[in-house]
C-alpha positions as CSV (number, residue, x, y, z in Angstrom):
1,R,-1.0,-14.8,-11.5
2,G,-0.9,-16.5,-8.1
3,L,1.5,-13.9,-6.7
4,Q,-0.7,-11.0,-8.0
5,N,-3.8,-12.7,-6.3
6,L,-1.8,-12.9,-3.0
7,I,-0.8,-9.2,-3.3
8,A,-4.5,-8.3,-3.9
9,T,-5.6,-10.3,-0.9
10,Y,-3.0,-8.7,1.3
11,M,-3.8,-5.2,0.1
12,L,-7.5,-5.8,0.6
13,A,-6.9,-7.1,4.1
14,T,-4.7,-4.0,4.8
15,A,-7.5,-1.7,3.6
16,I,-10.1,-3.5,5.8
17,A,-7.7,-3.4,8.8
18,M,-7.2,0.4,8.2
19,A,-10.9,1.0,8.1
20,I,-11.4,-0.9,11.4
21,F,-8.3,0.7,13.0
22,G,-9.6,4.2,12.2
23,N,-12.7,3.4,14.3
24,L,-10.9,1.9,17.3
25,T,-8.8,4.9,18.4
26,S,-10.3,5.0,21.9
27,N,-10.0,1.2,22.5
28,F,-6.3,0.4,23.1
29,V,-6.2,-3.4,23.1
30,P,-8.5,-4.0,20.1
31,A,-6.6,-1.2,18.2
32,L,-3.3,-2.8,19.0
33,I,-4.5,-6.2,17.7
34,V,-5.9,-4.6,14.5
35,A,-2.6,-2.7,14.1
36,L,-0.7,-6.0,14.2
37,F,-2.8,-7.4,11.4
38,M,-2.6,-4.1,9.5
39,G,1.2,-4.2,9.7
40,F,1.4,-7.8,8.8
41,F,-0.6,-7.5,5.7
42,L,0.9,-4.2,4.6
43,F,4.5,-5.4,4.9
44,G,3.5,-8.7,3.4
45,S,2.1,-7.0,0.3
46,I,5.3,-4.9,0.0
47,I,7.4,-8.0,0.2
48,C,5.2,-9.7,-2.5
49,L,5.7,-6.6,-4.7
50,Y,9.4,-7.1,-4.6
51,A,8.9,-10.8,-5.6
52,L,6.7,-9.6,-8.5
53,S,9.4,-7.4,-10.1
54,P,11.2,-10.2,-11.9
55,S,8.0,-11.1,-13.7
56,V,7.3,-7.4,-14.6
57,F,10.8,-6.1,-15.6
58,T,13.3,-7.7,-17.9
59,S,16.7,-8.4,-16.3
60,A,18.2,-5.4,-18.1
61,N,15.5,-3.0,-16.6
62,R,14.9,-4.7,-13.2
63,A,17.1,-2.6,-11.1
64,T,15.9,0.7,-12.6
65,G,12.2,-0.4,-12.5
66,T,12.4,-1.6,-8.9
67,G,14.4,1.5,-7.9
68,V,11.8,3.8,-9.4
69,A,9.0,1.9,-7.6
70,I,10.9,2.1,-4.3
71,G,11.5,5.8,-4.9
72,V,7.8,6.5,-5.5
73,G,7.0,4.6,-2.2
74,R,9.6,6.7,-0.3
75,V,8.2,10.0,-1.6
76,S,4.7,8.8,-0.7
77,A,6.0,7.9,2.8
78,V,7.1,11.5,3.2
79,L,4.0,13.1,1.7
80,A,1.4,11.0,3.5
81,P,2.1,12.5,7.0
82,L,1.9,16.0,5.5
83,G,-1.5,15.1,3.9
84,A,-2.7,13.6,7.2
85,G,-1.7,16.8,9.0
86,M,-3.7,18.9,6.5
87,V,-6.7,16.6,6.9
88,L,-6.5,16.8,10.7
89,D,-6.0,20.6,10.5
90,K,-9.4,20.7,8.9
91,N,-10.8,19.2,12.1
92,L,-11.9,15.9,10.4
93,S,-12.1,12.9,12.6
94,I,-9.4,10.2,12.7
95,P,-11.8,7.6,11.2
96,T,-12.3,10.0,8.2
97,L,-8.5,10.2,7.9
98,Y,-8.3,6.4,7.4
99,V,-11.3,6.5,5.0
100,I,-9.3,9.0,2.9
101,F,-6.0,7.1,2.9
102,Y,-7.1,3.5,2.2
103,P,-8.8,3.9,-1.2
104,P,-5.4,4.5,-3.0
105,L,-4.4,1.2,-1.7
106,L,-7.4,-0.4,-3.3
107,L,-6.7,1.4,-6.6
108,F,-3.1,0.0,-6.5
109,M,-4.5,-3.4,-5.7
110,I,-6.5,-3.3,-9.0
111,A,-3.6,-1.7,-10.9
112,Q,-1.1,-4.4,-10.0
113,K,-3.5,-7.1,-11.2
114,R,-3.4,-5.5,-14.7
115,V,0.4,-5.2,-14.9
116,K,2.1,-6.8,-17.9
117,K,5.7,-7.5,-18.7
118,I,7.7,-4.3,-19.3
119,E,10.2,-4.8,-22.1
120,S,11.8,-1.4,-22.0
121,L,11.8,1.6,-19.7
122,V,12.8,3.9,-22.5
123,G,10.8,4.5,-25.7
């Protein structure tokens, strides 16, 4: 449970940094500092998720389960800029863009705290 608490803390810190960053678009130095923290906590949470996979997937399913999780992340990395472009095309502000994109991070933070051991990926 300790690792899941660490992941939750890092994801919450990332969401807070995203909310702050979205409101600092015209202030370069503060935005750069917040971006540093945002990146630190975002990549820290991703690394912790890799460390969590042995406690979630059995050894027989670990490669497939981790691969699927990475694949979902990659697809999201492709779709997020498209979504951001659609939001910006609607003439919404940059702070609004960040408000739209950090709640899914908070939902995943809650979801990962509820994860249990997965015995089989089939059936």
